[in-house]
N, C-alpha and C positions, 0 to 999 in steps of 0.2 A: 740568243738575243737578250733574254731576261738577265743573264749573268752580266753581259756588257753594260746594260742599263743600270743594274745594281752597282757595279763597279764604278760607273760614271757618276751615280749619285753619291756614292761614299767619297770619291775623290773630290767631287764638287764641295761636299759638305766639309771635308777636312782642310782643303786648300783655300777655298773662298771665305770660310768663316772660322778663323782661328779662335779657340775658346778663350785664350788669355785675354783678360779685359773685358769680356763680354758675359760674364756669369749671369747677369740679369736678362739677357736676350731671350727671344722666343724661338721655339722650334716649329717649323711648318711641315705639313703633310701634303703631298701631291701624288696623284696617280698619273705618272708620266704618259703611259700608253693612252689612258682616257683623254688626257689633255691634248696629246698629239692628234688623236682621232676626232676631237671635238673642234679643232680649229677650222677655219674656213679652208686653209691650205691643205689640212689633213683630209677634210671631207671631199675636196676636189681631187686629191691624189687617190682616194678610194674609188671615186666615180671613174677617174681616168684608167685605173688598173682594170675595173670591171669591163669597161668598154674595150680596152686593149685585148683582154683575154676572152671576150665573148665569142669571137670566131673560133677560137681553139676549143672552147666549151661546146660549141655547136658541133664541131667536127667530132669530138669525143662522143657526143650523144648519138651522132649519125652512125659512127662506127659501133657503138653499143647496140643499137637497133639492128644492124646487119648481123652481128654476132648472135643476137637473140633470134633472128630469123633463121639462121643456119641451124641453131640448136633446136628450134621448133621443127624444122624440116627433118633433122635427123631423128628426133624422138617420135614424130608422127608417121613418117614415111619409111622408116627402117625396113619393114618387111617388103615393101614395094620397090626399094632402091637396089640396084645391082651392086655388087661388091666394089666395083670400080667407082660408081657414083658416091658410095659411102666413104671410100678412101679420099675422093676428091673433096667432098664436103668437109671431112674431118681435117684434111690438110689446110683447106681454106679457113676453117674455124681457128685452127692452131695459129696460122699466119696472122689472122686478124686480132687474136688475143695477144700475140707478141707485140704487134704494132700498137694496140691499145695500151698495153703496159708501158711500152717505151714512150709513147706520146703523153700519156698521163704523168710519168715521171719527169719528162722534159718540161711539160707545162707547169708542174708543181714547183720544180727547181727554178724555172725562169720567174714565175710569179713570186716566189719567196725572195729571190734576189732583188726584183724590182720593189717589192714591199719594204724589204730591209733598207734599201737605198733611200726610199722616201722617208722612212721613220728616222734614219740617220741624219738626213739633210734637215728635216724639220726639227729634230731633237737638238741639233747643234744650235740652231737659232734660239730654241726654247730655253736652253741652259742659260744663255746670255740674258734673256728676259727674267728668268728666275733669280740669277745673281743679282741684277739691278733691283728687282722687286724686294728681295730679302735684305739687301743693304739699306734700302730706303725705308723699310718697315721694321727694322730692329731684330731681324731674325739671325740667330747664330748658326742655325742648321735647317736645311730643308731635306726631308726624307721621302722616298717613294713609298707610300703605304702599301702598294701592291707588291713590293719587292721584299720589304722587311716586315716581319710579323709585328703588328701594332694592336695591342689588346684594348687599348682605350685611346682615344684622341678627341679633345674638346672640338666642337664644330668650328670654333673661330680660328683654329690653326690649320684647317684644310683650305689650301689656297688654289686648288685646281682651277676653279671657275674664274678667279681673278687673273690667273696666269693666261688662260685661254683668251680673256678679253684683251689683255695687254698684248699678247702675241698677235692677235687679229689686227689690232690697231697698228702695230709695228710692221706687219707683213700682210698688207691688203692683197686680196686675190680679185682679179678683174671680173671673173664670172662666178663669184661665190654663191650668188642667188640661185644660179642654175644647178649647182651641185649640192644644195643645202638639204635635199631630201635624205632621209635616213638610208644608209647603205650597210651592207654586210661588213662587219669589222674585218680589216685585212688580215688580222692574225688568225681568224677562223675560216676565212673564205678560201676555197680551193677551186681551181678550175676543173677538177675531175668531178664527174658525176656519180662515181661509185667508188668506195674504198678499194684499195688494192688488196 
C-alpha cells in the first residue's frame, strides 16, 4: 500500500506540476495517511470498520477462551482422564486451533481489503484537493513526508492540516460528530486478538 501511495505522490508531483517555468515555486510536504485518517470521512470509515468487525473480533475471543479451557483441562486433568478423553480433547483443541487460524486469516484479509478500499476512495478525492491547493498556492511539488525520507522541512511547507480542512469542507460527512472520537488507526488495527 505504501508503494502505491508513493508512486501516486511521485506521479502527481511530476504530472501536475511541471518544473519548467516554475523554478521559484514552493515544495509542500504532506503525510497522506495521517491526512486521510484525520478527515471526518476517514474517522467515520475507521469507526464503521471497527463496528463491522466487532462481531468477528468477539467470535475470535470466544474461540480463544474455548481453546484455553481445553488446554487447561488437558494440563490439569491429564492423570485423571482416560486415553479416549485425552484423544477427544486433543482432537477438539486441534480443530479449534485450525478454525481460529482460518477465521483470523479471513478476518484480517477482509479487514485489510475494506481498509484499503476506504483509503483508496478517500485518497482519490484528496489528490484532487491537493492539486487544487498546490496550484492556487504556488507549489511546484507536493511530497509525502512519510514515504520519502525528508531530513529537514520548514514548518510552513507542511500542508497536511490545511488539506484536511479543505477535504472536510469539500466532502462533508453527515454524522461526523458521532465518529469524531479517536479510534485505532486502520493501518495498525487488526480484528485478531492474538498474533498468529
